[in-house]
N, C-alpha and C positions, 0 to 999 in steps of 0.2 A: 148731260152736264151743262150747267148754265152759270155764268158769272155775271152778276148785275153791276152796272156802273156805280161808282161811289160819289157821294156829295156830302159836303159839310152843311150844317145849319148852325146859326149862332144861338147861344144860350139866351133865353128870353130876358132874363133879368139883367139889369144894368148894375155893374158893381166894379170892384177893383180888378186889377190885371190878373189876379189868381182865380177869378170866376172861370169855370170850365166852359169850353166850347165843344159842341157835340157833333159827332158823325150821325147822320140820319139813321135811326135804328131800324127803319123799314128796309134797308139794303140787306141783301142776302146772297148766300151761295147754296145751290141746290145740286144734289147728286142722286143717282139711282132712278131718275124718272124714266129713263130708257133701260129696260132690263139687260139689253145687250152691252150696255156701258157700265154695268155694275162694277164697283171697285175703282173706277176712274175718278181722280180727285177734281175738285173745282178750285180755282185759284183767283186771287185778287191782289192788287198792289195799291198801296196808298202812300203818297209822299206828302209830308206836312207842308202847308203853305207858309213858308218862311219869307218874311220881307227882305228886301235888299239891305245890305249894311248901311248904317249911317255913321256919322263922325264918332259918336260915342263908342260904337262897336270897334271901329278902327283904332281908337285911342286905347281901349282896353286890351285889344289883341296886341298892339305894339308894346304896351307895358308888360304883358306876359311874355312876349318874345324877347324882350330885354332881360327878363328874369330867367328865362329858359332858352338861351340862344340856339341850342341844338335840337329843339323839339318843335315839331310842326304844331301850330296852334289852330285847332278847328274853330270855325265860325260858331257852330252850335255845339255847346259843351254840356256835359252832364251837370244838372243843377239849373240849367236855363228853363227847362220844360218838365212837367210831370204829365205822364201819359198813362191811361189805362184803357183796356178793351173789354167791354161786357159782351157776353154772347149767350145765345140760347140755341138749342138744337131740338127740332121737332121731328119726330118719327112719323112719317106719313103712311107707313105700311101697317099691316096687321100681324107683323112678326117683331119680336124683340130684336134689337140690333145694337151694334157697337160703332161709334164714330170716333174720329181723331181730328184734332185741330193742331196743326203745326204753325208756329209763328216764327218767321225769320225776318231778315231785313237788311238794312244798310245804314251806316252813318255817311257823312259826306265824303269819306275817304275810300271805304271798302264795303262790298256786299258779301254776305255769308251764304255759301251754297254747300251744304254738307257733302254732297256727292263728289265735290272737287278734292276731298281729302283722302280718297281711296284710290288704290292702283287699279285701273280698269282691266288689267290682265289677271287680277287675283279674284277668282270667283268666290272666295270665302271672305273677302274684305267687307267690313261693316262700316258704313258711314257714321260719323258722329251724330248726336241728337240735334234737333233743331234748337234754336236759342231758347224757345219756350214751347211747352205743350207736348204733343204726342203721348198723351196719357189716355188709356181707353175710357171712353164716355159711354156708359151703358144707358140706353134709352128704351123704355118699355114700348110695346106696340101702341101707336097713337099717342105716345107720351111726349113730355117736354122736360128737358134738363137744362139748367142754366149755370153760368159760372162767370169768372172774370180773371183776366190777366191784370194784376194789380200794378199800381204805380211803382212800388218797390221792386217788383219782379222785372218790369220793363227797364227800370234804372239799372238793375244788376245785369240784365241782358246787354245793355249798352256798354257797360264796362267789360263784360265777357268778350263782346265782339272786338272792342279796341285791343284787348290783350291778345286775342287770338290772331289778329291781323298785324298790328304794329309791333306786338311783342313776341310773335311766333309761339304763343302758348298752345299747349295741347287742348283741343276743344273739349274732349271728354273731361279732362281735369277742370277746366274753367266752368263748363255748363253744369256739371254734376256736383260740384263743390260749392255750397252757398257761402255768402259773406264776402265775395270779392269786391263788391261795390263799396265796402267800408275801408278798403286798403288805401293808405295815403299815396301810394305810387305802385307801378309795376315795372319790372326790369325786363326790357327786351333781351332775347337770347338767340343764339344761333340754332338752326334746325339740326336735329340729330342726323348724322350722316348714315344712311342705311348700310353702307359698306363697312362702317366702323361704329356700330351702335353703342359699344361699351364706353366710348369716349363721352357719351351724353351730349349735353348742350352747354354752351359757355355764354356768360353775359356779353352783350354787345351794345355799345352806345350808352347814352345817359338814361336814367330812369325817367319814365313818363309820369308826371305828378297828377294828382286828382284834379287840379285846376285845369288840366289840358285833356281830360278824358272826352272822347267824342260821343255825342248823343245820337241814338237812333233817330233818323229823320225819315226813313222809309220802312214800311211794314208789309211783308209778303205773307199772305194768309193762304194756307193749303187746308182744304176740308175734304175728308173722305169718310165713307161709311159703307156698311155691308147691307143696308136697306135704303129705301127711298127716304131721304131726309133733307131738311132745309136748316141751314145755320143762319140766324140773324144776329147782327152784332153792331155795336156802336163804339166809336173811339172818342174818348174825352181827353182834352188837352188843357192844361193850365200853364199860363205864363208865370214863371217864378221870378222873383227879384224885380228889377226895374228896367230890363232890356226890352220887353215887349216884342219878342221875335215873331209871333204870329201876325200875319197881315190881317188887318181888321175886316177885310172883305173875304177872308179865307179863300176858298177855291173859286169864288167869284172875282177875285182880283185879276187885273190885267196881267198877262204872262210877263210883260216887261217889268212888273213891280215885284215879281217873286224871284227868290234866289234859285237858280238852276243848279242841281247837283248831278254829278256824273261819277258816282263811285266805281272804282275798279272792282271787278269780280275777283275776290281773293283766291289764289291758288297757291298752296305751299310748294316749295321746290322739291319736296320728296313726300311720299305717302307716309301716313302715320305709322309710328313704330310702337 
């Protein structure tokens, strides 16, 4: 199992702020090279290089805070960035195989870990799906299969993560039901009490409006396969609007000029019901 380090490169053309910036497509994850480790996944994590806030950011956040005084306003919000991830999977063996790509991650507030939603004492408990992926990818012997996690899918995953964490929404419901990204708000609710599940959940606090949805800023990639395979991928990011949140030097920027994120690993107070 091998995880290769990540690096950004700038898009060669000079243009408006919506021109994409690319992750180096030569970066990869490899599994199955050692037959004794077959089935073990390879993982990688990427945090977007977001510049430090400037006065314009603070003024916009303050205006939103006045509009929604009881809502935490994220620095990086859905609609600030458009992200996609293109991938290819190469089967290096002489046997047909199946691969899986799981894509999870974090916004600046919370990180999503599916295993945290199950009772560790329940052998039959099933974790919820990843934010994106975990669809069987059939790759012929010595073959190549390609695909993409689109901008709209990553946008919806951002909204799903925010609703699951700040809203206590059921991850199965959020991830498996499309269209959540188009909702004008979501209503946080109490978790279901496992001792009184018939009571269901109750609304709690103010609704969180679309203007305050938190954007995914970290991407956690998990690649697994039943044969010796290599996954190559690139992340493309576009700055939307006029905020220009990506640092112009990307990952070459000095650490002191990048916004540090420390999302909490979200763990519900009770297992899924």
